C-alpha positions in Angstrom: 51.7 8.6 123.1 50.6 7.1 119.9 53.0 7.1 116.8 51.9 9.7 114.5 52.9 8.0 111.2 51.2 5.0 109.6 52.3 2.6 106.9 51.3 -0.9 106.1 47.7 -0.3 106.6 45.0 2.0 105.6 45.7 5.7 106.6 42.7 7.3 108.2 41.6 10.5 109.4 44.8 12.8 110.5 47.2 9.9 109.1 45.8 10.6 105.5 48.2 13.0 103.6 47.0 15.4 100.8 45.3 13.7 97.9 42.8 16.4 98.1 42.2 16.8 94.1 42.3 13.0 93.9 39.5 12.7 96.6 37.3 15.4 95.2 37.9 13.7 91.6 36.6 10.4 93.1 33.8 11.9 94.9 32.4 13.6 91.7 32.7 10.2 89.8 31.0 8.2 92.5 28.2 10.7 92.6 27.9 10.6 88.8 28.1 6.9 88.5 31.4 7.3 86.2 33.4 4.0 86.4 37.0 4.8 87.5 40.2 2.9 87.2 43.2 3.7 89.4 46.6 2.9 88.2 49.9 3.6 90.3 52.9 1.4 91.6 52.4 -0.6 94.7 52.0 1.2 98.1 51.0 4.5 96.7 47.9 4.8 98.6 45.3 3.7 96.4 43.3 1.9 99.0 43.5 4.7 101.7 42.4 7.1 98.9 39.3 4.9 98.1 38.5 4.7 101.6 38.9 8.2 102.5 36.5 9.0 99.7 34.0 6.5 100.8 34.0 7.9 104.4 33.2 11.6 102.8 30.4 10.0 100.5 28.9 8.4 103.4 28.7 11.4 105.5 27.3 13.6 102.5 25.1 11.3 100.6 22.3 9.0 102.1 21.4 7.5 98.8 24.6 6.1 97.8 26.1 2.8 99.1 29.7 2.1 98.8 30.8 -1.4 98.6 34.6 -2.7 99.0 35.8 -6.0 97.8 39.3 -7.3 98.2 40.0 -10.1 95.8 43.7 -10.7 96.9 42.7 -14.1 98.0 40.3 -15.0 95.1 42.1 -17.4 92.9 39.1 -18.7 91.0 35.8 -17.5 89.6 33.9 -19.3 92.3 35.7 -17.5 94.9 35.2 -14.1 93.2 31.6 -14.7 93.1 31.5 -15.6 96.8 33.4 -12.4 97.9 31.3 -10.2 95.4 28.1 -11.4 96.5 28.9 -11.4 100.1 30.4 -7.9 99.9 27.4 -6.6 98.0 25.0 -7.9 100.6 26.9 -6.8 103.7 27.2 -3.2 102.2 23.5 -2.8 101.3 21.8 -4.5 104.2 22.0 -3.3 107.6 21.6 -6.4 109.8 22.4 -9.9 110.0 18.8 -10.8 109.4 18.3 -8.7 106.5 21.7 -10.3 104.9 20.0 -13.5 105.2 16.8 -12.6 103.6 18.5 -10.7 101.0 20.6 -13.8 100.2 17.3 -15.9 99.9 15.6 -13.3 97.8 18.3 -12.5 95.4 20.5 -15.6 95.2 17.8 -18.3 96.1 18.5 -20.7 93.5 22.0 -20.8 94.3 21.2 -22.3 97.8 23.3 -19.5 99.6 24.7 -20.6 103.0 25.9 -17.6 105.2 27.9 -18.0 108.3 28.5 -15.3 110.9 31.6 -14.9 113.1 31.1 -13.5 116.6 34.6 -12.5 117.1 35.4 -10.7 113.8 31.8 -9.7 113.2 32.1 -10.8 109.5 29.8 -12.6 107.1 31.0 -15.2 104.6 28.7 -16.7 102.0 28.9 -19.8 99.9 26.8 -21.6 97.5 25.3 -24.9 98.0 25.5 -25.7 94.3 28.0 -27.2 92.2 30.2 -24.3 90.5 31.0 -26.6 87.4 27.2 -27.2 86.9 26.9 -25.8 83.2 23.3 -24.8 83.6 24.2 -22.0 86.0 25.1 -18.7 84.5 25.8 -16.7 87.6 24.1 -13.7 85.9 22.2 -13.0 89.2 25.3 -12.3 91.1 27.0 -10.2 88.6 23.8 -8.0 88.3 23.2 -8.2 92.1 24.5 -4.6 92.7 22.0 -3.2 89.9 19.1 -5.4 91.5 19.6 -4.2 95.0 19.9 -0.7 93.5 16.6 -0.8 92.0 15.0 -2.5 95.1 16.3 0.3 97.5 16.2 3.0 95.1 19.8 4.0 95.6 22.9 4.2 93.8 25.6 1.6 94.3 29.5 2.3 94.1 31.6 -1.1 94.0 35.1 -0.8 94.7 37.3 -3.8 93.8 40.8 -3.9 95.0 43.7 -6.2 93.5 41.4 -6.4 90.4 44.2 -7.7 88.2 44.1 -10.9 90.0 41.3 -12.0 87.6 43.9 -12.7 84.9 45.2 -15.6 86.8 41.7 -17.3 86.4 41.4 -20.4 84.2 39.4 -18.6 81.4 40.7 -15.1 82.3 39.6 -13.5 78.9 36.2 -15.3 79.0 35.6 -14.1 82.4 36.5 -10.3 81.7 34.2 -10.6 78.7 31.4 -11.7 81.0 32.1 -9.0 83.6 32.0 -6.2 80.9 28.8 -7.5 79.3 27.0 -7.2 82.6 28.6 -4.2 84.3 28.2 -2.0 81.3 24.4 -2.2 81.3 24.1 -1.3 85.1 22.3 2.2 85.1 22.6 2.7 88.9 26.0 1.4 89.6 29.5 2.4 88.9 32.7 0.5 89.3 36.1 1.6 90.9 38.6 -0.8 90.0 42.4 -0.7 91.2 45.3 -3.2 92.3 48.9 -3.4 92.9 50.3 -4.6 89.6 50.4 -1.4 87.6 51.5 -3.0 84.4 48.8 -5.7 84.7 46.2 -3.1 85.0 47.6 -1.1 82.1 47.1 -4.2 80.0 43.4 -4.8 81.0 42.3 -1.4 80.8 44.5 0.3 77.9 44.8 -2.5 75.4 42.1 -1.8 72.9 41.9 -5.6 72.3 40.9 -6.3 75.8 37.2 -6.4 77.1 37.8 -3.7 79.6 39.2 -1.1 77.2 37.7 2.4 77.8 35.5 1.0 80.5 35.9 4.3 82.5 38.0 7.1 83.5 41.6 6.1 84.2 43.3 8.0 87.3 47.1 7.8 87.3 47.8 8.5 90.9 50.9 10.6 91.2 53.3 10.9 94.4 52.4 13.3 97.3 54.3 16.5 96.6 57.5 17.3 98.5 55.8 20.6 100.0 53.0 18.5 101.3 55.1 16.0 102.8 57.1 18.8 104.6 53.9 20.2 105.9 52.6 16.8 107.1 55.7 15.5 108.6 56.4 18.8 110.6 52.6 18.9 111.9 52.9 15.3 113.1 56.1 16.0 114.8 54.7 19.1 116.5 51.4 17.4 117.6 53.5 15.0 119.7 55.7 17.8 121.3 58.8 17.0 119.0 60.7 19.4 116.8 62.0 18.9 113.2 63.3 21.7 110.9 61.7 22.0 107.3 65.0 21.2 105.8 64.8 17.6 107.5 61.2 17.1 106.6 62.3 17.7 102.9 65.2 15.5 103.3 63.0 12.7 104.4 60.8 13.1 101.6 63.8 13.3 99.2 65.5 10.2 100.1 62.3 8.2 99.9 61.3 10.0 96.5 57.8 11.2 97.9 57.0 7.4 98.1 53.9 7.4 100.2 54.6 4.2 102.2 58.3 4.6 102.7 58.1 8.5 103.7 55.7 7.4 106.2 58.0 4.6 107.5 61.2 6.7 107.6 59.2 9.4 109.3 58.3 7.0 112.0 61.7 5.8 112.4 63.1 9.2 112.8 60.3 10.2 115.2 60.9 7.0 117.5 64.6 8.1 117.6 63.9 11.7 118.4 63.5 12.7 122.0 63.1 16.5 121.7 64.6 17.7 118.5 65.4 15.8 115.3 69.0 16.1 113.7 70.5 15.2 110.5 72.3 12.4 112.5 69.1 11.1 113.6 67.6 10.9 109.9 70.8 9.2 108.6 70.8 6.5 111.3 67.2 5.9 110.6 67.7 5.5 107.0 70.6 3.1 107.5 68.6 1.0 110.0 65.6 1.0 107.6 67.7 -0.4 104.7 69.5 -2.9 107.1 66.0 -4.0 108.3 64.9 -4.9 104.8 68.1 -6.1 103.6 67.1 -9.9 104.1 64.1 -9.2 101.8 66.1 -7.4 99.1 68.6 -10.2 99.2 65.9 -12.9 98.6 64.9 -10.6 95.6 68.4 -10.5 94.3 68.9 -14.2 94.6 65.8 -14.7 92.4 67.4 -12.6 89.5 69.8 -13.6 86.7 73.1 -11.8 86.5 72.0 -9.7 83.6 68.7 -8.7 85.5 71.0 -7.5 88.2 73.3 -5.7 86.1 70.4 -4.1 84.4 69.3 -2.8 87.8 72.8 -1.6 88.5 72.7 0.5 85.1 69.5 1.9 86.1 70.6 3.2 89.7 73.8 4.4 88.2 71.7 6.7 85.9 72.2 5.2 82.6 69.5 5.9 80.1 70.6 4.6 76.7 70.9 1.0 77.7 71.3 -0.1 74.1 74.4 1.9 73.5 77.5 -0.2 73.1 79.3 1.4 75.9 76.5 0.6 78.4 76.1 -3.0 77.0 79.7 -3.6 77.5 80.1 -2.0 80.9 77.5 -3.8 82.4 77.5 -7.0 80.5 73.9 -6.8 79.3 74.4 -8.8 76.0 73.0 -7.6 72.7 70.7 -4.6 72.3 67.9 -6.9 71.5 68.1 -8.4 75.0 67.4 -5.0 76.8 63.6 -5.4 75.9 63.6 -8.9 77.6 65.5 -7.3 80.7 63.0 -4.6 81.0 60.1 -6.9 80.6 61.2 -9.4 83.1 61.9 -6.6 85.7 58.8 -4.7 85.0 56.9 -8.2 85.4 58.7 -8.5 89.2 57.5 -5.0 90.0 61.1 -3.9 90.5 61.0 -1.2 87.8 58.4 1.5 86.7 58.1 3.2 83.4 57.5 7.0 84.0 56.6 9.7 81.6 59.3 9.9 78.9 59.6 6.2 78.8 62.1 6.7 81.6 63.0 3.5 83.7 63.2 3.9 87.5 63.6 1.5 90.5 60.0 1.4 91.9 61.1 0.8 95.4 63.2 3.7 96.8 64.9 1.8 99.8 65.7 -1.2 97.4 67.4 1.4 95.3 69.5 2.7 98.1 70.3 -0.9 98.8 71.2 -1.7 95.2 73.7 1.4 95.3 75.2 -0.1 98.3 75.7 -3.5 96.5 76.8 -1.9 93.2 79.7 -0.1 94.9 81.1 -3.6 96.6 80.6 -5.2 93.3 
């Protein structure tokens, strides 16, 4: 019997939960060639949403090519160009032979070298020129989607994951200006940009001084609703011959605060411990074991923080909201009120907190929050 809950990898087919409105929104934008930026905290299902939308587009629209590029491991402009060109060619040209021909046709002056792995069935492209050669502009690579769209008389949708990584390049601002100057001129191409660093993406796309300001629609991804989780968890249990009450499905969603990744993970742990019918004790045990399982990771995070950063997190999990008040500053030893801004920035940079509507500060990881509550009680 296969495990009916998926986390840590792309959720597909029956493992994909809800997101009907967001999916239709992306479908419309892809068809209308509207640039789209997806922003949400880590592990909220951005990649699964984009992949699901791409599958639907592939079935419905024969004249749209969707290309996926993950630049997580691209630490330089050269690596970006390699990944970008390789992904565009693979998505647009159906066979190994056509990819080779396309590379020579579109990128001939870069002396492209393409290798093919029989085991992984993947292509890799590299350039036989020195990247530091100042006579090369790499315009052809950035315009490759538009060039192919013109040749094939199709539309191209380019989806780039971990887009915030471009801020780490040696000339980050200059590179962003270069991308924007090319991509804004493409008539048959749109771009879907997203990543796992919410605060960095906000800076790229919502700061009026940045090149990508107002580049396209911004989709702020929300959590999947409680009632949708209840229906999903119940259905998945039932499909495997196990029983769970609506109340316990709601409890799983509640303790994980509807977090997509962790709700799936806790549901899986509960399912594994259930022989025939789930009980409250099983849910409690699964939650306790999940916190224990991740405790070493949380301890390492904890050890990297300053005492005041730790106390700031304690104040958040205790439900404090007015961090600059004298009582809160004294109770949690946070220093002066001026220090709160620094504590907020530091923990936001580490992806430990998130700022939700109303300017409220919350712990981003719900399991980490449970662990922190335990630590604060033993303080």
